[in-house]
N, C-alpha and C positions, 0 to 999 in steps of 0.2 A: 777641743779643747780640751787637754792630758796633763798629766806630770811629768815635767821635766824638769834638769839640774845642770848648774854650771859651778865652771871653779872661776870665772870673773874673763875668761879666754872665749874667744869664737871658736876656737877646735876643742874647749872641753865645756860648750854645750851644748847638750843630745838629750832627745828624748829619753825618757826614764822608764816610763809604762804607758802602755794604751791600754788603759783599762776597761774601758768600752773599744773594742778592736772596730775597725770599721774607716770610714773615709772623712769628711770634715762635716757631715750631720751628725755622728756619732761619738757624740760629747759626754767625755763623766765627769766634766765641772770640776777640778779639786779645786777645793772650797774649806777656808779656814785654817789653811794650814798652822799649826800650834808646835811649839818643841816637847819631846817626853824624854825627860832626860836629855842625856848629851850626845844618843845615835841615832834617836829615831824620832819622828815626825809624825803627827794624828792629823787628819783629815776627814770629810766628807766626801763623797764620789757615787755616781750613778754606772753603774750597769745592767744590765739586759734583768739577768738573771735574781740580783736583788734589791734593784731600787736606789735608793739614794742612802749609804747607810757608812757607819764608819770605818776606816780605812787606816792602815800606819806604813810607814816605808823608812827604811835606814841608809837609804841612798841608794841602793842598788836595784835591780829587775828582780832579783829573786827573792829581797827583803821587802816588797812594796806588794802588800795583803790586806785583805778584809777583818778586820779586829773579830766583827760580831752581826751577825746579823738580827738585827735587833726586832724588826719587824718581819718573821719569813716572810719569804715569799718574795714576789716582784716587786710588793706594795713598796714603797718608800718610807723609812723611819722618820724622814728629815723629810718633811712635805712641803711646800712653798709658801707655808704659814713660818717655817723654820729657818728653811734654807736662805730665802731670799729676805727677811726681815733683818733690819740695822742693829738688833741686838744678838742674832745670832754667833754662837762664835764659842770652840772649844775655849776653856779656860784652866789655864796653868793651876793646878795645885797642889805645890810640892811636889809631890814625884811622881802625882797623878794627874787627872785630866778630870771636869766637872763641862756637863755640858744637859741642854735638854732636848728630848727628844719622847716619843710616840710610837708603843710598841704593838698600837692597834687594839688593846686588848683591855689595860687599863688607865691610856689615854695618858694625858702629859705627864712627866715625871722627870726629875733632876736626877742624873745619872752621875754613874765615878766610873772611871778606867785606867787601869793601870797600862794596857796596849796589849790584855790577853783576853781571852775569847769567855774566859773563868775567872775573869779580875774586872769586866764590865757589866756593873749591877746597877739598877736601881735604887735610887734611896730612899726617896718619897713620893707622892701623886700631888703635884704641886699645878700653881698657876701658870700660861707661859707668859714670861716678865713684859712688861712694858718700858722697865727702865732696869739698869742693871749696874754693878758695881764693883769691886771683890780687894781684899785685901789680902797679905801672907797667910792668914788663918781663919777668912771670913767672907763667903759670899752675901751679898745682900742685894735685892731685887723688888720692886713692889708691881701690885696689880692694884688696881681699883683704888682703896683709899687703904690700901693694907701691906705694912711691910713685912719680908720673909728675909730670915738670915741661914746661913748653911755652914757649918764646920764640915765637911767635908764626910758625915755621919746621915744614917738616917735618923737617930733618935737626937742630932742636933740639926736637924732640917725643920722648920717650924716658925706660922706667923708670929710676929711680936710684940703690935699693936695696929692700930689703924685709931688715920685724925679724925675720922669721925665715928665714934663708935655705936651710936645711934642709927650711923646709914641716913640721917638725916641730909634732905637738901641733894645739890648734884655732888657728885663723886667724880674724884679728880689724883690719880693718883700721884705719889710722892715722884717726883721728878728731879733732872740732872742729878743724880745721885753722884759724889763726888767722896773718895774715901781720903783725907788726910792721918797720916798717922794712924791713931785708934778711934778718928772721930768719921762718921760721915754725915758731911751737907749736904742739903737738899732743900727745893724749892718746894714747898706742903700748901695744900688749901682747908682752910676749915671755915664753915657758914657763917661762922661772927666776927672773923678777922680777912676772910678772903687769902690770896697767896701770897705767903711772907718765908722769909727765911728759916728752916731750921735744922738743930742737928742732933745726931745718935751717939751717944759715949758708949761702944761696945766693950772698954773694957769695965763697965757698971753694970750690976745687977741688971738684969731685963725684964720687963714685965709682960705678961702676955697677955691674951686677947681679952676686950671690955676695957683697956687702957689703953694709954698715947704709947705703950711699951719703950718708956724711959724713953721717950721724943722728946724735947723742948726748943718750943717758937724761940728763935733769939732777934727777931724784929717783930 
């Protein structure tokens, strides 16, 4: 399993880069290919020297390279917890990408990249998401009973409220997040009402911890 390219014809379909050189047992497993600008695609891939890390390609062999070794050495940044989880992805965010990664020191963090090593930086320490959605300028994700948001900056990455502020009873994450315009809808659970439909207006002033964070029950 390696990186290929095609122009839609048999003759124009060929191996682009053998990132983890070797036979059929030596896979780099390129994953979550996501456009970055008009000329590049970013993805995660594995090689023996760095493990599973962030790569990019401009569609040429010479232009296929590792962006950054976020977790130095042969240990993977994108462990099985990230890589094979249905919520793992590189998220297009303007001219950059957002993603979740673990550097082995700080733990799980939200990262941003412009496709260069110097432009690949950690924004904030966050929990690994259980649900995720995004609009043009806002990333929303949930963990436990809490919603988080990020505008792609360190100061703009923070929790925005809990469905059960007192942590009473069972805790379920806001689920099935779906953004429509500036409103995010989701399946939310509270002890007094069970699972119901909720919304969050991203254009409104959002309150922080200890409140519902601007979330409103609809049903």
